[in-house]
N, C-alpha and C positions, 0 to 999 in steps of 0.2 A: 504494500500500500504506500509506504513512504517513498520508495523508488518511483512509483507511478506518479505520486504527488509532485516530486521534484521535476520529473520529465514534463508534466503538464504545466508546471510553473514556468519552466524555461520556454516552452512553446508559446504560452500566453504573453510573456515578456517580449519575445521576439516579434510577435504580431503587433503589440502595442508600440514597440520601438519604431516599426515601419509606419504605423498609423499616426503616432503622436510625436515621434522624434526621440532619439536616444537620450538627449539631455533631459527632457521632461521626465522620462521614465527613471533615469538616474536620480533626479531630484525627488521624485515620489518615493523611490526605494529608500533613500537616505532619510526622508521625513518619517517614514514608517519605522525605520531602525531607531531613530531618535525617540519616537513614541514608546517603543518597547524597551528602551534602555535608560530613559531619563530617570534620574535619582534625586532624592532629597535625603541627604545623610546617607545611610546605608540601605534604604529601602527603595524599591521601584515604585514610582508614582502610579503607574497603570494598575498595580496590584490592588490599590484601594477600591477600585471598581470591580474587582474579580472575586472578592470574598463571598463565599456562599452564605446566604441568609439563614438565620436560625430556622430549624424545623424541616430542612430539606436533607436529602440523602448525602449530598456533598459536604454538608456541615457536620455529619456524623450521626444524624438522626436515623434510627432504624425503625421503619414502620412496615407492617405486613403489606404485601401486594393486595390489590383489590380482590375481594372475595376470600381472603385468607385471614385466619385468626392469629397466626404467629409468623414470626420471621424465621424462615428456614435457614439452615447452615450455609447453603450456597448464596442466599441473598445477603446474609451477614458478611460473608467474604467479599461479595461484590461491592457492598457498601464500604467496607474498609479499603478496597482497591480504589473506589471513586474518591474517597477522602484523601488518600495518599496522592492520587493523580492531581487532584485539585491543589493540594499543598505544593507539589512540585511545580505546577503551572504558575502559581502565585509567586514562587521564588524566582523562576526563570522562564517567563512566557515565550521569549524568542526562541529558545531551544526546545520547548515542549511542543510547539505547533508542528504539524496540524492535528495532533492527537488529543485535543481537548474538545470532547463533544458538547455542544450546547443543548442538545436534545436528548433527554433520557426517556425512552419510549415507555418505561414503566412508571415514571414519576412526574412526567410533564416537563415543561420548560424550566430551565434554571441552571445556574453554574454548579 
């Protein structure tokens, strides 16, 4: 998946460079890099908007799936994995992409 992502990214950038110009795409890329690396003290500024709200799976809340009374072992492990993935993304978003899903099919939209 990651190799396919990088291939598609290169193809899109090449098309955009032909359409909009290499300088404009270079400036866009650098602006996005700045967004993902801008810091205040030791913390990334973008991370403030990426914190999972209370009560969702990515914040550590374990709730049963719809129609279930308890959280099964596999769901607990998946929840722990999502919390860890979220924490890694908040620490270093630029190197975690594109593997941060914004949509959790079992829990709805949310980080």
